[in-house]
ZAMARGU-4260 file (C-alpha; in steps of 0.2 Angstrom, whole numbers, plus 5000, padded with zeros to 4 digits):
<rodrens>
0) 4884/5149/4869 | 4893/5140/4884 | 4909/5149/4889 | 4924/5140/4896 | 4925/5144/4915
5) 4944/5147/4918 | 4943/5147/4937 | 4933/5131/4939 | 4941/5114/4940 | 4935/5101/4927
10) 4926/5087/4936 | 4932/5070/4928 | 4914/5063/4930 | 4907/5075/4918 | 4919/5070/4903
15) 4925/5053/4907 | 4913/5038/4906 | 4924/5027/4917 | 4926/5040/4930 | 4907/5043/4930
20) 4904/5024/4932 | 4917/5023/4946 | 4909/5038/4955 | 4893/5027/4959 | 4903/5020/4973
25) 4903/5038/4982 | 4886/5044/4976 | 4888/5047/4957 | 4894/5060/4946 | 4895/5079/4952
30) 4879/5087/4949 | 4876/5101/4936 | 4873/5114/4950 | 4887/5109/4961 | 4896/5123/4969
35) 4915/5124/4968 | 4926/5130/4982 | 4922/5135/5000 | 4928/5119/5007 | 4944/5114/5016
40) 4945/5098/5006 | 4951/5105/4990 | 4955/5094/4975 | 4974/5095/4978 | 4971/5090/4996
45) 4960/5075/4991 | 4973/5069/4978 | 4987/5070/4992 | 4977/5060/5004 | 4973/5047/4991
50) 4991/5046/4986 | 4997/5044/5004 | 4983/5031/5007 | 4988/5021/4992 | 5007/5022/4997
55) 5001/5015/5014 | 4992/5001/5006 | 5008/4997/4997 | 5018/4996/5013 | 5005/4984/5020
60) 5007/4973/5004 | 5026/4972/5009 | 5022/4966/5027 | 5025/4948/5024 | 5043/4952/5018
65) 5045/4965/5032 | 5041/4952/5045 | 5051/4938/5039 | 5052/4934/5020 | 5066/4946/5017
70) 5077/4936/5029 | 5072/4918/5026 | 5079/4914/5009 | 5076/4921/4992 | 5060/4912/4986
75) 5048/4918/5000 | 5050/4936/4996 | 5046/4932/4978 | 5031/4921/4981 | 5023/4935/4992
80) 5028/4948/4978 | 5035/4959/4991 | 5053/4961/4986 | 5062/4977/4990 | 5080/4982/4986
85) 5081/4994/5001 | 5084/4982/5016 | 5096/4971/5006 | 5107/4985/4999 | 5108/4992/5017
90) 5120/4978/5020 | 5128/4974/5004 | 5132/4992/4999 | 5140/4995/5016 | 5128/5007/5024
95) 5126/4995/5039 | 5145/4996/5041 | 5145/5015/5040 | 5155/5015/5023 | 5154/5032/5014
100) 5146/5030/4996 | 5158/5033/4982 | 5173/5035/4993 | 5174/5019/5002 | 5177/5003/4992
105) 5164/4989/4994 | 5169/4971/4997 | 5165/4960/4982 | 5164/4963/4964 | 5153/4979/4964
110) 5167/4989/4972 | 5157/5005/4973 | 5139/5011/4975 | 5130/5010/4958 | 5118/5024/4960
115) 5118/5042/4955 | 5125/5055/4968 | 5109/5062/4974 | 5101/5045/4977 | 5117/5039/4986
120) 5115/5054/4997 | 5096/5050/5000 | 5102/5032/5005 | 5116/5039/5016 | 5104/5050/5026
125) 5092/5036/5029 | 5106/5026/5036 | 5111/5040/5048 | 5093/5039/5054 | 5094/5020/5057
130) 5100/5015/5074 | 5117/5006/5074 | 5113/4994/5088 | 5102/4978/5088 | 5101/4963/5077
135) 5105/4965/5058 | 5087/4960/5054 | 5080/4974/5066 | 5092/4987/5058 | 5086/4982/5040
140) 5068/4984/5045 | 5071/5001/5052 | 5081/5006/5037 | 5067/5001/5026 | 5054/5010/5037
145) 5065/5026/5037 | 5066/5026/5018 | 5047/5022/5017 | 5044/5038/5027 | 5056/5048/5016
150) 5048/5041/5000 | 5031/5045/5007 | 5036/5063/5008 | 5041/5062/4990 | 5024/5055/4986
155) 5015/5070/4993 | 5026/5082/4983 | 5022/5072/4967 | 5004/5072/4971 | 5004/5091/4974
160) 5014/5095/4958 | 5004/5084/4946 | 4988/5091/4953 | 4993/5109/4951 | 5002/5107/4934
165) 4986/5109/4924 | 4977/5122/4933 | 4959/5118/4928 | 4962/5099/4929 | 4968/5095/4947
170) 4958/5079/4947 | 4968/5071/4933 | 4981/5068/4947 | 4970/5054/4954 | 4976/5044/4939
175) 4993/5045/4948 | 4987/5043/4966 | 4976/5028/4962 | 4987/5019/4950 | 4989/5001/4956
180) 5007/5000/4950 | 5012/5015/4960 | 5006/5007/4977 | 5015/4990/4972 | 5032/4997/4967
185) 5034/5013/4977 | 5045/5006/4990 | 5055/4994/4979 | 5069/5006/4976 | 5072/5025/4978
190) 5064/5031/4961 | 5052/5042/4970 | 5065/5055/4974 | 5069/5058/4955 | 5050/5058/4952
195) 5047/5071/4965 | 5060/5083/4958 | 5054/5080/4940 | 5036/5083/4945 | 5041/5099/4953
200) 5051/5104/4938 | 5036/5102/4927 | 5026/5112/4939 | 5039/5126/4938 | 5039/5126/4919
205) 5020/5127/4918 | 5021/5143/4928 | 5034/5150/4916 | 5049/5148/4928 | 5062/5141/4916
210) 5077/5143/4928 | 5068/5134/4942 | 5063/5120/4930 | 5081/5118/4924 | 5088/5118/4942
215) 5075/5105/4947 | 5078/5094/4931 | 5097/5095/4935 | 5094/5089/4952 | 5082/5075/4946
220) 5096/5069/4934 | 5108/5068/4949 | 5096/5056/4957 | 5091/5046/4941 | 5096/5047/4923
225) 5079/5048/4914 | 5074/5066/4919 | 5087/5073/4907 | 5077/5066/4893 | 5064/5080/4896
230) 5076/5093/4889 | 5074/5085/4872 | 5055/5088/4870 | 5057/5105/4877 | 5071/5109/4864
235) 5059/5104/4850 | 5044/5113/4856 | 5054/5129/4860 | 5062/5128/4842 | 5044/5127/4835
240) 5038/5142/4845 | 5055/5152/4844 | 5057/5152/4863 | 5076/5150/4863 | 5080/5161/4878
245) 5068/5150/4889 | 5076/5134/4883 | 5094/5141/4885 | 5089/5146/4903 | 5082/5129/4907
250) 5097/5120/4900 | 5110/5131/4909 | 5100/5129/4925 | 5100/5110/4923 | 5119/5109/4919
255) 5123/5120/4934 | 5113/5111/4947 | 5119/5094/4941 | 5137/5100/4941 | 5134/5107/4959
260) 5129/5090/4966 | 5141/5079/4956 | 5157/5090/4955 | 5163/5087/4973 | 5162/5068/4971
265) 5169/5069/4954 | 5184/5078/4961 | 5188/5068/4976 | 5180/5051/4972 | 5181/5049/4953
270) 5182/5030/4952 | 5166/5029/4964 | 5157/5042/4954 | 5160/5034/4937 | 5153/5017/4944
275) 5135/5021/4940 | 5139/5026/4922 | 5151/5011/4919 | 5138/4999/4927 | 5124/5006/4916
280) 5135/5003/4900 | 5141/4986/4905 | 5125/4979/4911 | 5120/4964/4901 | 5102/4961/4895
285) 5091/4958/4910 | 5074/4956/4916 | 5059/4963/4908 | 5067/4970/4892 | 5062/4968/4874
290) 5079/4962/4871 | 5078/4948/4884 | 5062/4942/4875 | 5070/4942/4858 | 5085/4933/4865
295) 5075/4920/4874 | 5063/4917/4859 | 5077/4916/4846 | 5090/4908/4856 | 5102/4922/4851
300) 5112/4930/4865 | 5111/4947/4856 | 5129/4952/4861 | 5127/4969/4852 | 5112/4974/4863
305) 5120/4990/4869 | 5122/4996/4851 | 5104/4990/4847 | 5096/4998/4862 | 5106/5015/4859
310) 5102/5016/4841 | 5083/5012/4843 | 5082/5024/4857 | 5089/5038/4846 | 5078/5033/4831
315) 5062/5034/4842 | 5068/5050/4849 | 5071/5057/4832 | 5054/5051/4826 | 5046/5060/4841
320) 5055/5076/4837 | 5049/5074/4819 | 5031/5072/4825 | 5033/5087/4836 | 5038/5098/4821
325) 5025/5091/4809 | 5010/5089/4820 | 4995/5100/4815 | 4996/5109/4831 | 5011/5110/4843
330) 5010/5095/4855 | 5008/5098/4873 | 5024/5097/4883 | 5017/5082/4894 | 5013/5072/4879
335) 5031/5073/4872 | 5039/5070/4889 | 5028/5054/4891 | 5033/5048/4874 | 5052/5051/4876
340) 5053/5042/4893 | 5042/5028/4886 | 5054/5026/4872 | 5068/5025/4884 | 5059/5012/4894
345) 5054/5001/4879 | 5071/5000/4872 | 5081/4999/4888 | 5092/4983/4892 | 5082/4981/4908
350) 5065/4984/4914 | 5064/4984/4933 | 5046/4984/4940 | 5048/5001/4948 | 5052/5009/4932
355) 5034/5011/4929 | 5034/5025/4941 | 5043/5036/4929 | 5028/5036/4917 | 5013/5037/4929
360) 5014/5055/4933 | 5018/5059/4915 | 5003/5048/4909 | 4991/5057/4920 | 4996/5073/4911
365) 4998/5067/4894 | 4982/5056/4892 | 4970/5059/4906 | 4958/5045/4901 | 4953/5032/4914
370) 4950/5018/4902 | 4967/5020/4893 | 4976/5022/4910 | 4968/5007/4917 | 4972/4996/4902
375) 4990/5001/4903 | 4990/4998/4922 | 4983/4981/4920 | 4998/4976/4909 | 5010/4983/4922
380) 5002/4974/4936 | 5003/4958/4926 | 5021/4961/4924 | 5024/4965/4942 | 5016/4948/4947
385) 5025/4939/4933 | 5043/4944/4937 | 5041/4939/4955 | 5032/4922/4951 | 5046/4919/4938
390) 5059/4922/4951 | 5050/4911/4963 | 5050/4897/4950 | 5069/4899/4947 | 5074/4899/4965
395) 5062/4886/4972 | 5074/4872/4968 | 5066/4856/4962 | 5048/4862/4968 | 5047/4874/4953
400) 5033/4884/4962 | 5029/4899/4952 | 5028/4905/4934 | 5039/4896/4921 | 5048/4905/4907
405) 5034/4905/4894 | 5023/4913/4907 | 5036/4926/4911 | 5038/4930/4893 | 5019/4933/4892
410) 5021/4945/4906 | 5034/4955/4897 | 5024/4955/4882 | 5009/4962/4892 | 5020/4976/4898
415) 5026/4980/4881 | 5010/4980/4872 | 5001/4990/4886 | 5014/5003/4886 | 5014/5004/4867
420) 4995/5006/4867 | 4996/5021/4878 | 5009/5028/4867 | 4998/5026/4852 | 4984/5035/4861
425) 4995/5050/4865 | 5001/5050/4847 | 4983/5050/4840 | 4979/5065/4852 | 4994/5074/4844
430) 4989/5070/4826 | 4971/5074/4830 | 4971/5087/4844 | 4952/5088/4844 | 4953/5071/4852
435) 4965/5077/4866 | 4955/5077/4883 | 4965/5092/4889 | 4961/5102/4873 | 4943/5099/4871
440) 4938/5114/4881 | 4949/5125/4870 | 4965/5125/4881 | 4981/5124/4872 | 4995/5118/4883
445) 4992/5120/4902 | 5009/5112/4906 | 5018/5122/4893 | 5021/5138/4902 | 5027/5151/4890
450) 5023/5139/4876 | 5004/5139/4881 | 4995/5149/4867 | 5012/5154/4858 | 5011/5155/4839
455) 5022/5144/4829 | 5038/5151/4820 | 5045/5135/4813 | 5035/5120/4806 | 5041/5106/4795
460) 5027/5104/4783 | 5021/5111/4767 | 5014/5128/4771 | 5002/5128/4756 | 4995/5111/4760
465) 4995/5113/4779 | 4996/5131/4785 | 5003/5135/4802 | 4992/5134/4816 | 4994/5145/4832
470) 4984/5143/4848 | 4965/5142/4846 | 4956/5158/4844 | 4943/5164/4857 | 4929/5158/4846
475) 4937/5141/4844 | 4938/5140/4863 | 4920/5144/4866 | 4915/5132/4852 | 4925/5118/4859
480) 4919/5121/4877 | 4901/5120/4870 | 4905/5103/4862 | 4913/5096/4877 | 4898/5102/4888
485) 4886/5094/4876 | 4895/5078/4876 | 4896/5077/4895 | 4877/5081/4896
</rodrens>
């Protein structure tokens, strides 16, 4: 029998047809007698270099805007699909005037910075590194470049963490590093800060460090709201495995670090601190959301969209929790994390193009199959191009250059359907764990930390009809490893 080699990384070209076909560009799949290790260019380093290369390509894609389109009217930055919030908010959010976020009131209707505290600090640090002299265009360019450098550092952190979360599958992180939507959206906004903290948190959990996970999730939530959603899947998985102490430690760590960052601003600038939360609550239906699509197609303004979105999000999260407690095997942490964040994105009132970044690292861990990731990315690239071409159409006066409303609605549908497709593949893997690429070699949950290999203590199903299943036995691991080898050969 063929035994599973615990210390050797899994080459994607041996188990993924698309990866094998794509490898022909660099000489074909890894040979059967290839040696592992002994070279400075380790899988993690390769992933980091590829991610940084794709980030740099994304910067090149923004060059038309950097050189002139950001400063020559709205339409040009849309026709070149190189829009970024960063240079514009440098001026309109008071950083160019040395205003302090949350404490100093802004001119106009916004009043205060509408970002969470840690992202506001990130933006402020970048403004400190931006020279205060020269033309405003030059200062905006430097501010974007400084932010790009800081976000590139975040990219390296994400690449390292994703590559190391599944010990035997570092090459799966190439699904993040090579994602087209990552390169296109990385410098639109400041989302990579929260991504880096979330990726580091998941790495810590995979190593059994619950407190470090909680602290990092709390900091990530102080940069962007979505990372707090990961506590939901963790709660259900710890419930099923009876790991209450670990979950309590993680939750307390998250609450403590979030409070540590937010409390000073809450005390001394309450009105500025609440702006992010009131803005999110009061924000109307906006670009990219399913609610905008329904509203436009039906002609109904959907004034109760807040209630609808919240109710549907809670309903989907409850369904994911039920899935976790009734699945034949306890789902992997990355699978549930992906589903919960995807549910939040699909039901949100707005879908900005950079929101796809929230899902890419989770998708690489939840469903490491090149075909499915590429299908999903195709839908996201269609949306990326669709929104800018639609905005070009609406801002080009009487010329109407770009994509009309019907075309933009197709782009929204492409994003929604592609995301739903990937969610369906993850759900199928949960219901049929033998189809899960990560579990085919007999692994249980490489990103699960103390959950990896732990027996179930609570399952919501008829014990007589479907007995509880713990982690696979050694015999199952060997058998599954043999099957995986036979398929790849």
